[in-house]
N, C-alpha and C positions, 0 to 999 in steps of 0.2 A: 473165606480167606488165608490163605497161609502163605508164606516163601518160600521159594526157592529154585534152586539151579538146572533146573533141568526144563524138559518140555511139557508144559502141565495139561494134560487131557482129563477131561471127566467130567454136574448140571449146575444150571442159571445161577451163577456168583462169581463177584467179583475176586481178583487175586493178582498176587504180586509173583513177576519171578524177573530174574536174570539168566542176563544170556548171552553166550563168547560170542554164538553164530546165530545173530538172532534171526528167524522166519515166522513172522506173525503180517503176513496178508492179509486184510481184511476186503470188504465188499466195493470199496472206494475203485472207480478205473481210472489207471493213468497212461494214456498213449499219448504220447506225441508225435506230432507227423512226422512220417517217415516215405521215403521214396525206394521205387524200384526199379531196375532198367536190366542187366543181364546179368547181374547182382544186388543186392543189398547194397546202397552204398551210407545211409543213416539210418538210424534207428530212433536214440533218445537224446532228449536234448536238456541240460541242464535248469531244473526247475527252481523260479524264482521264489523265494521266502514273500509271502504275503506282508510284508512291510518293508522298511528301507531297512538300509544295514547299520543305520545310529539309532532304530527305534527303539533298541532295548535298552540302550543306555541310560544309567550308569550299571547296568547287573550285568550286561553281556554288551561287550564293548563294538564299534565297528571294526577294529582291527580285525577282531576275534572271527566276525562274520564271513571281510573279506577271507581271510586266510582256510576257515573251515569249510565254507559255502564256495567259495572262491576257488580255491586251491585242493582242497581235502574231496569234497565232493566231488567236485567236477572229475578229480581222477579216476572215481570209480566209474563215471558217465563215461568216459572216454574209455577207460578199461574194457565197461560191457560191448563199450558198439565194436570195440577192437577184435572180441571173441566173436559177434555176431557176424561181421564182415565175411568169416570163413563157410560159411552155410546161412541158407537163408529159411531152417529147417523151423527157425521160432520167428518167422516174419508176422508182423501185424499182431503179437500179442499183447495183451494190455501188461504193465507191470507186475501187479497183481498175477497174475495167466504166469508169466515169463519166474516170475519167485517159485510159485508153486512147482512148473513144468522141471524145474534146474534144478529144485531138492530133490528130485528125482526118487523120492517114494525112500528117503535117508543119505542113498549116495549118490550126494549131490556132483552134478555136472562142474566144467573149469565156471561155467557162469556164472554158478549162483550164488559167491561169494559177493563180487562187483552188484550184480543185482539186488541181493538182498540189502544191503548198504545202500544204494541208491535209493529202493523203497524206504530203508528208517530214516534216511537223513530227512526227506521229503516229508514223512509223516515229523520228525523232532521238528521240526520251522515251524511246521501247520499248531502243533501242539502250545507255541506261546504267541505271548500277544502281550506289547507294552499296555502296562498300568493293570497287567491281571496279576492269578497269585489267589493268597487269601483264602476262601471257603470256597466248597460247589455249593448250588443251592439243588432245590425239587430232587426231578429223578436221580442224580448222580451221589449228591447226598445221603438220599433214602436209601441206595442200592448199598454204598460205604458202610451205614450203620445198621445193614441187616447184616451186611456178608464179616465184618469187622468190628463190630461193637460202638464205634464211634470216630469220630473223623479225627481225634488227638491220638485215638489207637491207630490210626491208619497213615497217618503222618511220621510217628515213630517207626513202622515198620519198612514204608518208603523207603525212609533214609537210611536206616538198618542195612538194607538191602543191597544200596548205592553202596554204601561203605563199607561191607564187609566184602564186596561182589574183588575175587581176587585179578588184577590185573587190568586189563580195560573190558568193556562189552557195554550192555545195554539193560537198563531196570527198566518192566513194564508194569504198568495199573491194567488190566485185561478181564473183560467179561467171558465168563466160560456159562456158552449157552445150551451146547449138549456134548456129547463122547464124541472128540475129537474137532471140536467147534472153540475156538477162542476168537475175541475179536477185541484188538487194542485200544484201549482208551486214552494212555497220559502214559508216554517213553521220557526218557532222561537219557541222553548219551554219556558215559561214561568212561570215554576213550578220552585221553593224557589231552588230545588239539584242543579237546570239546573246553577246557576251561584252562590249560598251562595259565596263556598271555594273562589274563583275567586275577585270577585266583592261586596262583604257581601251584603246588602241592598242598592247598589247604581243600580239599575236597568235602570235607564239611560246608565251610565256607561255600561252593560253591550249588552244594545240593541244596541250602537254607536257605538260601536267594534265588533261588531255580522256582522251589513251594513258595516263598512268601511273595515273589515278584512276578514270575514270568508265566508259569504254568497257565492256562488258558483249562479254564472248565466249562464257560460258553461252548471251546469245541470240543470239549470230552464230554457234556452234552449233546450234542450234534450227534457225534459218534458213538454214544451210548445208544440214542434214537434209531440211526441208519441200521445199527448193528441190529436190533431188533426186529427192526422192518426185512431186515436180509432172514434173518432165519423164518420168519412167517412167510416168502414168498420163495424159498428155498435156493437152494446154493445152485448155479448154474455146472454143468459138466468143465471140466478144463481138462484139454487137450494132453496128452503126455508125451513129451521130447524123444 
């Protein structure tokens, strides 16, 4: 387990990372209906969080969800679709494939930033559930204890990574399975619009509330199980734009 501010790659363990331009797509498929005529007129829709917009109150308000999901997240989807209207080269890609293809081996295409933010936000909403937080169980807890020593130590490192991130970005707990292969388990949005309406400039309170009341360890356990199964099956070839 380690904290870093770069793109961590290298054998099967959990690690913390923060990123300015997130690019951590994993095995899940996200492709919502698209249609094609003489050119592609629609690609991706705005995915709804898996709970009502007031379900995370009082820890994350309905007002925040309406702004963060309904406006900011929507703007990334719309920006991505505008880029994709110009060409049908990437027609039919899942969101995972799109992020990987537009990252373009470290030379991002214009579509990349919007695609990455759409993917990250989809994952972020799914990382939370009403009445969650506290401590993980079973496989996730065992892996944390193996790689980080204890849950208390992990919690301190996660909070430190969030609070020492300069400016806007994301904090991730990821499972490193093999060389150049990482799988996201938990994510936390540290862009100001994620917390300002509820917590103003008190980032520490926002991060602690996330850990105590919002992060879903059940979802994290499912992500880890999928990651392990996906590695065993092998990664499909992703076309390059």
